[in-house]
Each structure stands twice: as C-alpha cells, then as structure tokens.
Residue, then its C-alpha position, 0 to 999 in steps of 0.5 A: m500499499l502506498l500513502v502519499v503524506p507531507d515530508l516523510h519517506l518510509a521504505g518497507r522491509g524485506p524478509s531479512g529485515e533489511p531495507s528493500a530496494q527497487p530500481q529507480t525507474i519504478i519511481d521515475e515511471l509510477l511515482a515521480p509524477l505525484l510529486q509534481f503536485p505542489h501539496v505532495r512532499a513524499i511517498v510512504e510505502t507500508g508493507s513489503t511491496d518494494l516499490l521505493d528505492t532506499a536511497n535518502s529514506h527514513v525506515i521505521d521498524l515496527g518490530e516482530a509481529p504479533h505487536l504488543g496489544a494486537v488482538s489474535e486472529d482467533a478472537f475474530k473467529a471465535d463463535f458466539s457461544s465460546l465468547l459467552a462461555d468466557v463470561a463469568r456468572t452470578p449463582d442465578g445466571r446473570l452475566l458479569w460483564n465487568q469481569a469479562p475478558s476485554q476481547t470478548r466484550e469487544h467482539v461478542l456482538d460481532a459474533a452474535l450478528d454472525e448467527v444469521d439463522d437467529d437474532t436472539a443472541v443480538r437481542t439478548l446482548l442489547a437487553d442486558p444493562g450490563f453489557l450496554i455498560h461494559g460492551s464496545a460502544t462502537a459496535i453497539t452503536a453500529t448495531l443500533n444504526s441498522p434499522a433491521v435489528v430489533t431492540p428493546a423500547g427507547l433504546r435507540r433514543i437512550w443511546d443516541r444520548a449516551a453514546p458520544q460520552l459512553s465512547s470514552n475510555e476514561h469513565s469508571d464503571t460507576e460513571r458509565a452506569a450513571l450516564l446510561h441511567a441519566a439517558a434512560l430517565a423518562t424513557s425506559p423506566t425498567l432500565s433506569e431503575y435497574l441501573r439506579p443503584l450503581a449510578e447512585q454510587h457515583h458523585w453525581t446521579a440524574m434525579w429526573a427528566q422532562h424531555d417534553a419541556p424544551t427550555a430557553t432560560q430558567c431561574l431559581m427561586e430556592a426559598d419556594d423550592q421552584l424553578l421558573v422556566a421559559d419555553a421557546l414561545g416565551r410562556l413561563h412555567l413553574h416547576r418543582l425543583t426536586t422532581g421537575n414536575r410543572t406546578g403552574m404558570v406565570s402571565s407574561p406578554a406574548a411578544i416577549r421571548p425571554s433569553a434570561i431571567a432574574a427574579t426575587g419572586p414569581d411576581a417580580l421578574l426582570l426578563l432579558d428578551e432574545t433581541g436585546p432589551l430588558h423588561p420588568l414583569i411585576s404584578d404590583e405596578e405601584g410597588a417598590a419592586a416596580t420602580v427598582l426593576g423599571h429603572i434597571a431596564s430603563h437604564h440598559d435600554q437608553t444605553l442600547l439606543i445610544s450605542d448598539a455596541s452596549r446592547t445587553t447579552a446576558l443576565g443572571s442573579c443570585p438565588q440566595s439574595s436580591l442581586a442581579v448582574v447584567g453583561d453586555a456586548t463590550g465586555a463589561v458587567h453591571l451588578w444591581s440590587l433587586a430590592e433597593y433602588r440605585p441610580m447606577p450599578q457597580s460596573c467593570r469591564l472584565h472582558t474584551a469580548p461580548v459576555t455570553a453568561v453571567t452569574c452573581l453570588r452574595l455572602p452577607e456574613e463576610d460582606l462579599s459580593f462576587v460576579i462570574s462572567a464568561a465571554f466569546d473568547g472562551s475565558i471566565r473571570l471572577w470579580e469580588t466587587s470590593q476589589e479589582p478583578m482577578e488578572e488571570p481568568v478562571d479558565q479559558r478554553p477553545a470553547l464557549v460557555t453557554a451558562l453559569a451558575a453559582a451557590e454557597t453550599s455545605v462544602g463551600l462556594l461552588l461555580a458551575a459552567a456549561w460549555n458547548d463541547a459537552e463538558l460541565h465544569l464545577w469549581h470549588l472557588t476557595s480551593g481552586r479544585l475542578q471537577t469535569l462532568p459530562l454533559l448529555y444534553r444541550c444547556n442554554a440555562l443552568t441553576l445550582s442549589s445550596t443542597g447541590q442539585l444542578t438543573i440543566g435546561g436547553p432544547d433537549g428538555l429539562h434535567g435535574i442532577r444530584l451532586d454528592l457534595d462530600r465525595l465530589w472531589d474524592 
C-alpha cells in the first residue's frame, strides 16, 4: 500500500529485515509524477511491496509481529457461544460483564451478528444493561444504526444521548452506569431503575428528566423550592425543583421571548428578551419592585439606544440574595440590587469580547459579592466587587460557555459552567479544585442550589442532577 503524506519517506523491509530496494525507474515511471503536485512532499510505503528505492529514506522498524496489544486472529473467529462461555456468571446465571475479558466484550456483539439464522443472540445482548455499560460502544452504535435490528423499546433514543460520552475510555464503571441511567430517565423506567443503585454510587446522579419541556432559560427561586422556566415561545412555567413536575404558570406578554431571567419572586421578574431589551414583569405596578426593576430596564435600554455596542447580552442573579448582574457586548458587567433603588450599577469591564453568560453570589456574613462572567473569547472571569478583578481568568478554553451558576453550599462556594463541547465544569472556588462532568444534553440555562442540585435546561428539555457534595472531589 502506498500513502502520499507530507515530509516523510518510509521504505518497507524485506523478509531478512533489511531495507528493501527497487530500481529507480519504478519511481520515475510510476511515482515521480505525483511529486509534481505542490501539496505532495513524499510517498510512504507500508508493507513489503519494494516499490521505493531506499536512497535518502527514513526507515521505521515496527518490530516483530504480533505487536504488543494486537488482537489475535482467533478472537475474530470465535463463535458467539465460545465467547459467552468466557464470561463469569452469578449463582442465578446473570452475566458479569465487568469481569469479562476485554476481547470478549469487544467482539461478542460481532459474533452475535454472525448468527444469521437467529437474532436472539443480538437481542439478548442489547437487553442486558451490564453489556450496555461494559460492551463496545462502537459495536453497539453500529448495530443500533441498522434498522433491521430489533431493539428494546426506547433503546435507540437512549443510546443516541449516551453514546458520545460512553465512547470515552476514561469513565469508570459507575460513571458509565450514571450516564446510561441519566439517558434512560423518562424513556425506559425499567432500565433506569435497574441502573439506579449503581448510578447512585457515583458522585453525581440524574434525579429526573422532562424531555417534553424544551427550555430557553430558567431561574431558581430556592426559598420556594421552585424553578421558573421559559419555553421557546416565551411562556413562563413553574416547576418543582426536586421532581421537575410543572406546578403552574406565570402570565407574560406574548411578544417577549426571554433568553434570561432574574427574579425576587414569581411576581417580580426582570426578563432579557432575545432581541436585547430588558423588560420588568411585575404584578404590583405601584410597588417598590416596579420602581427598581423599571429603572434597571430603562437604564440599559437607554444605553442600547445610544450605542448598539452596549447592548445587553447576558443576565444572571443570585438565588440566595436580591442581586442581579447584567453583561453587555463590550465585555462589561453591571451589578444591581433588585430590592432597593440605586441610580447606577456597580460596573466593571472584565472582557474584551461580548459576555455570553453571567451569574453573581452574595455572602452577607462576610459582606462579599462575587460576579462571575464568561465571554466569546472562551474565558471565565471572577470579580469580588470590593476589590479589583482577578488578573487571570478562572479558565479559558477553545470553547464557549453557554451558562453559569453559583451557590454557597455545605462544602463552600461552588461555580458551575456549561460549555458547548459537552463538558460541565465545577469549581470549588476557595480551593481552586475542578471536577469535569459530562453533558448529555445541550444547555442554555443552568441553576445550582445550596443543597447541590444542578438543573440543566435547553432544547432537549429540563434535567435535574444531584451532586454528592462530600464525595465530589474524592
């Protein structure tokens, strides 16, 4: 086989191990014309075809076969029954896939597919939760992509959610179980309940899923154990935090499509419309909340009229106090009180790019207020408002932060950041420790409660996750 690659010439080896040789006329007549193309720098030969001359070549000796870690040919030839016989069983006959040889886990589904006269073997494997956790993610994905394969109800939808994460070799058995359990919630009660005991041994566990609740944004009202959720049409719904169940609605103008919400309660809301303006939504138009929220909206809307570069791009609030923070397209953040009138916010320009997400946190006992923001340059910055902002970002990656949330918990201050490359980062702010969680669902909005519950909202619905705060960094 010949491969055209840049800046490398690899000659094959003959049976004796010496570099092979071939008359230069072969190159002149067959291969040299390829080198006339400007993007071709060299031709690589693999195997022992002896087409290339050894002059000025680089030889890479791969050693004697079989190479370390190579799978023997016998593994591919073993039938389904033989491979299954290598798997240990419990006294009641249940297969222990976590103890199965790696070659068996890798090739048993291929062998099952070769049972052309009977598809029972394939159905048996795909109905076994242990095999879904420990089997080859590549083989399972390829099998489920065939419409001819009969699968348990909902498995294709479940696997579509979990497969991108399950394909990683870095996850432990308990994390793979937690991922599959999270994907199965509200789709396959049987599979999710089977996996729950193992999933609950992990430091995060999915609690509930509302796949039929696509979410544009959400806001936590922790005192009432409620979530205020805006759907894609701008309708506002109340959900129970611990179950995800819908408990009511909040009236809102039909023309507003909220992309962010700050609230002191269901009857005093500040909404960021997807087009840029801020809107107060207040039940008592004569009360103090109407004055405060109306002034905040008016302040930023007037700024928008003066310069589009200062348009509001993000809005966040502290669930444990009455603070709200606004981020704009210049990279600046503006901290407001939702409880008392202030003519001007406390402002600081933290970024050189538009803000994509923002949150804040108030610690009344220490008299500290934190603002955390993310921008289009992939940076996350922290500002304690009584001091200058931190010189270095908390983090900066070649990805975008789509949502932020912060809370004071029993283990200290936690910051959660959802990235658009399917990662969710949790920082313990006082120690700087970081934990990365996999994201199964797209995230537009994120909340974090003081008890350690994450709620992820986006086009794929609303999902609740419980964090084991005491074991999170073990």
